[in-house]
C-alpha positions in Angstrom: -9.9 7.6 96.4 -12.0 9.7 98.6 -9.7 10.7 101.5 -6.6 9.4 100.3 -3.5 12.1 100.1 -3.3 14.3 97.3 0.5 12.7 96.1 -1.5 9.4 96.0 -4.2 10.7 93.8 -1.9 12.2 91.2 0.3 8.8 91.7 -2.6 6.8 90.7 -3.9 8.7 88.1 -0.9 8.9 86.2 -0.3 5.0 86.6 -3.9 4.8 85.0 -2.9 7.1 82.3 -5.8 9.6 83.7 -6.2 13.3 83.4 -6.7 14.6 86.9 -9.3 17.3 87.4 -9.2 18.7 90.7 -10.7 21.8 92.4 -7.6 22.0 95.0 -5.5 24.6 92.8 -2.8 25.2 95.8 -1.8 21.4 96.5 -1.8 20.4 92.7 0.4 23.4 91.6 2.6 22.4 94.2 2.9 18.5 93.3 3.1 19.7 89.6 6.5 21.7 90.5 7.6 19.1 92.4 7.0 16.3 89.7 8.8 18.5 87.0 11.6 19.5 89.0 12.5 16.7 91.1 13.4 14.2 88.4 15.9 16.9 87.2 17.7 17.3 90.3 17.7 13.5 91.2 19.1 13.1 87.5 16.5 10.7 86.5 15.4 12.9 83.5 13.0 12.7 81.7 10.6 13.0 84.5 7.7 10.4 84.9 4.7 11.1 82.9 1.3 11.8 83.9 -1.5 12.4 81.5 -2.2 16.0 82.8 -3.8 18.1 85.3 -6.8 20.5 85.1 -7.4 22.9 87.8 -11.0 24.4 87.5 -12.7 26.5 90.0 -16.3 24.6 91.3 -18.8 25.8 89.0 -22.2 23.8 88.2 -21.3 20.5 86.5 -22.8 21.4 83.1 -20.3 24.2 82.6 -17.3 22.4 83.9 -18.1 19.4 81.3 -18.5 22.1 78.6 -15.3 23.7 79.6 -13.4 20.4 79.4 -14.9 19.4 76.1 -13.9 22.6 74.5 -10.2 21.9 75.7 -10.4 18.4 74.6 -11.4 19.8 71.2 -8.4 22.1 71.0 -5.6 19.9 72.7 -4.2 16.6 71.0 -2.3 15.8 74.1 -2.2 16.9 78.0 1.3 14.7 78.8 2.7 16.4 81.6 0.8 19.5 81.1 -1.4 21.4 83.6 -4.2 23.9 82.8 -5.8 26.0 84.8 -9.7 27.1 83.7 -11.9 29.9 85.4 -15.3 31.5 84.2 -14.1 34.6 84.0 -10.9 33.7 81.8 -11.4 30.0 80.3 -8.3 27.7 80.0 -4.4 29.2 80.5 
């Protein structure tokens, strides 16, 4: 989906039941907030589900892979959740 708009990427990930991993923190924080708030305002609760969003700073691939594996061991579900990882602070 190279070159696709961020909202389309989130929609396709949601439709596929895929966890979205991104370095684009700013845009996906905005989309996550809209995903959570708009259905309530439109009276379409519950919000549509997505498999989760992982925000990660750019680091070498082995470091990122290790961080993702650590998170997968700790969490049973990522549904409608967003987690942020940095080398300094780990997952939040």
